[in-house]
C-alpha positions, 0 to 999 in steps of 0.5 A: 490527536494534536498533530492533525490540526496542522495538517490538511487531512480529509474529514473521512480520515481520523486518528481519534480513539478507537472507542469513539467508533461506536457512534457510527453503529446505532441501529445497524448490523455490523460485520468485521472482516479479518484474516487469521493474523488480525483476528488474533492480534487486532480484533481482541482490541476492537471486541473490547470496544464493543464489549465496553459499550455493551453492544452486540458482538459483530458478525466476524468474517474470516478470510485467509491472509495474503495477496494470493487470496485477494480473489473473486472466490474470496469475495464470493465467500464475503458476499455469501456470509453477508447474505446468509446473515441477512445484511441490509443496505443500512449495514456496515462492514469494518475492514480490520487488516492491511491492504488486502483486507481493505482493498477487497473488503471495500470492493465487496462492500461497494458491490453488495446490494449496490453498496453498503458503508464500510470503514477502513481500520488499517492495521499495518503501516502500509495500509495506514499510509497508503492503501486506505487513503484515496478510495482505490478498491480492488481485487487481483485477476489472473495474476494481475494486481488490482485488475478489477475494481472501483473508486469509492471513499469509505465512510471513515478511515480510522487509524490507530497506530498502536496496531503497528506494535503487532507487526513483524519488522519486515511488515513495518519496513515494507509499509515504510517504502510508501512513506519514502515514495510520498516524500520523493514525489511530493515533499523534498523537505520530508525527504531530507528529514528521513535522511537525517532521522536515526530511528530509521537507520539499518540498525534500528530497523533490525532491532524490533524494539526500536521500530515498535512501541514508538506510537508518537513517532508513527503518529507523525509519520503516518499523518504526514504521509496520509496528508500528502497522499490525500492532497494528491487524491482529492485533486484527482479522485479517479486517477486521470492526471496528477494522481498517477504520480502515486504510482512511482515505483509501481510499474516495475515494482508491481511487475516484480511482485506479480512475477514472484507471486505467480511463480510461487504458486506454480512451485508450491510455495517454494519460491521467494515472494517479496512483500508489496513494499519490498517490491515497490522499494526495488521499483523505486530504485529502478524508476529512479535510475530511469529518471536520471539516465534514460528519460529524454524530454527536452521540455522537462528536467529530471533528477541527476545521477547524484540524486539517484545515488542518494535515493539508491543508497538510502533505500539500500540501507533499509532494504539491504537483504531484500536487494541482495536477494534480488540481485542474486535471483536476477542473475538468471536472464530468463527471470529478467525477461519474465519480470519485464513481460508483467509490465506490459499488462500494467493498468497505466499502459495505453495503446500497448505502450508501457507508461511509468512515472519519473522524478523531475527532482526530489519532491516533484514527479511526472507521469505517463512517461513511455518506457520500453522493455529494453529500458526496464531490463536496464533499470532492473540490472541497476537495482 
């Protein structure tokens, strides 16, 4: 792809035609991890690649879709299938799916027989721009997101943007939240471009044909976002410092997401569940408010109230229905209190202090900023 030549992409990330992936399979056992959605919509494309190359069909391992299945029990099923089919340490696992498939598949591959190679083939916008880049792998535990995991760079991340054509509108929009995040923390010019880009207006997001079948457009969006994240993760591979800025929107966003996932389990799937990107969009509004109004540090400056309004208004254009639904739900003060409790278990915390990210200016962020429970409540009310 021409656009990648001008971007600083790591060698393990490629936009090459999917057909070239077979060069990595010589004399190796191959398994493909899917859920019911990617088995139906995406696996036939990969299966055709194997068929055209006259390769044996790979072992297909299917797991249920969704964050609620990102558990140790599901990992046990994956390890069982690899073991029953006598996969050795020279074998390779292809993770064909979104963030859940990539996180969990990579985790299972990295721990099976002390580690086998794996390739991320992200099929959602969220996983293409964020989850598959940087080597974070893991599973949820007792309701806490990504509580168990490790860092391991995949053999390859193979990005094929035509897979985005299989997604519903809300999944495209969910992934776009991470694109927004990358510009807010690292690229002011790209943020300005987003503000001016008509294809991402409210009307276009509501029209499925306008967000799908735009492969050239998405190639550029994905490649640029991947380059931004890769630059940060390569500077800090294990999240000891700079990489923490990628958690902007996630302290409060993860608390929102985790609360509703667990409540939905208790009530037999009758409660609303926000997609990851939807929760992060809410979290970015909240943490932008924190940056503009509640951050007090004499050695640092933070975004202005005007910047906050610009961020909030742009996110509202794209996530209007999500924000309106959330505002209705949190009229119940008990729910606000419960969401705040989830933030106390965030991985970024230290010595029982809740830590978050803050925007110093649009395109620049900082990390390890203490935020109190009362401040989280105030931020939630400003969404």
